[in-house]
C-alpha positions in Angstrom: 25.0 -17.4 9.4 22.8 -15.6 8.0 21.5 -16.0 3.9 20.9 -12.9 2.2 17.2 -12.8 0.4 18.0 -10.3 -3.1 14.8 -11.1 -4.2 12.9 -9.4 -0.5 11.4 -6.2 -0.9 11.6 -3.4 1.6 8.7 -2.8 3.5 7.0 0.5 5.1 6.1 0.9 8.4 3.8 4.1 9.6 2.5 4.9 12.5 0.0 7.4 13.2 -1.1 10.4 15.8 -4.8 10.0 17.2 -5.8 12.4 14.6 -4.5 10.7 12.1 -1.5 12.2 10.6 1.6 10.6 9.7 4.2 10.5 13.3 6.8 8.1 11.8 7.8 6.3 9.0 10.3 3.5 8.5 11.7 1.3 6.1 12.5 -2.3 7.0 13.9 -5.2 5.2 14.7 -8.4 6.9 12.8 -7.5 10.2 15.2 -4.4 10.8 15.6 -0.8 9.9 17.1 -0.2 6.5 17.1 3.2 5.0 15.3 6.4 5.8 13.3 7.0 8.8 11.2 10.2 9.4 9.4 11.4 12.2 7.0 14.3 12.2 5.5 16.7 14.1 1.8 16.7 15.0 1.4 19.5 12.4 2.7 17.3 9.9 5.6 19.1 9.7 9.1 17.0 9.4 10.3 16.2 12.8 13.5 14.2 12.1 15.5 12.1 9.4 17.4 9.6 9.7 19.4 6.0 7.9 19.8 2.9 9.0 21.6 0.2 7.6 20.3 -3.3 9.4 19.1 -2.2 12.1 22.6 0.2 12.9 22.1 4.2 13.2 24.2 5.1 10.1 25.3 8.4 10.6 23.8 11.7 12.4 19.6 12.5 13.1 18.9 15.8 11.1 16.2 17.3 13.2 13.9 19.8 12.2 11.7 22.1 14.5 8.0 22.9 14.3 7.9 25.0 11.4 10.2 22.8 9.4 13.6 24.6 10.0 16.5 22.4 10.2 17.8 22.9 13.9 21.4 23.5 14.2 
């Protein structure tokens, strides 16, 4: 049984491309992805957005092309 810590603050982890631009930004809580994860193209435009709950993907990943336009 896991003990839940109500006072634990979410941690945001970021990964960057070699050019210094943001590649991935994800929120973790209790060492598991929790909340929104965003990935970015090398040009800085949003590539995808996904939602996580306790390390499990919740719903579909929303994807965008290199111009930031939603891919259906």
